[in-house]
N, C-alpha and C positions, 0 to 999 in steps of 0.2 A: 781225555778222552776226544773223540772226533766228534765234530759239531758240523752238522750240513750247513753250507753258505745259504745265506738268503737269497732270495731273488734278486735284490740289488746288487748283491755282491756277485752273483752270477753275470749279471749284465755288466759289470764293471769289469769282469774278467774277458767277458766276451768282445768287449771294446777294446781292451788292452791287446788281446789276441789278432784282432782284426787290424789295428793300428801298426802292430810289430809286423805282421804279414806284408801290409803294403810298404812299409820302412823298407823292409829287406828286398823286397821285389825291385823299387827304385834303386837300392845302392847296388844290387846285383846288375841292373841296366846301365848305371853309371860306370861301372867298370868295363862293362862290354863298349860303352861308347867313348869313353876316355881315351885319347892317343897315350898317356902314360897313366898306367894304373897307381904309380907312387903318391900322383897327386891327389887321387880319389881316397887312397888309404891315409894320406895325411889328414885331409880335412875331415874324414870319419871318425878320427880320433877327438874332434871337437865335441863329439857326442859327450864323452866324459865330463867335459867341462859345462856343458849346458845342462846335463843331468844333476850336476852337483848345485847348480844355480838354482834349479826349480827345486830340488830338495831343501835348499836353505830358505828359499820363500816359502815353503809349504811347512816349514817349521823343524827340520833337521838340525842337529848340532854342527858348528863350524867344523871343517875337517882340519887334520893337522898339519903341522908345517911340511912335513913329507907330501901329503897332498897337493899343496900349493905350489911346491917345487915341481912336483910333476906336471902340473898345469902349465907353468912356467916353461917348462921343458916342451911340452906340447904346443903351444901357443908359438914359441921361437922355432920348432921344427917346421910349422906351418908356414911362417914369415920366410924360412928357408926356401923351402918349395916354391912358395910364390914368386921370389926373388930369382931363383935359377931357372923357372919356367920361363920369366920374361927374357932372358938372355938366349934362349933358343930359337 
């Protein structure tokens, strides 16, 4: 059955929506300002890594081996982007 969220829950939902909107506005501005959109895209994948870290801190279970392999791929790809940007 449906249960109406409490006032505290609505406040948390409003804060999450506001922060998500602010985040999206700034990422969109970063794509507009950056000379290479690939750099912004590569760095934006780190959101997954930071979200996982925050989740673990807040009590989530450790992710599977495949998730850790994906994180290593994200970090490795970001390092390649940074290295290639320095060459240009």
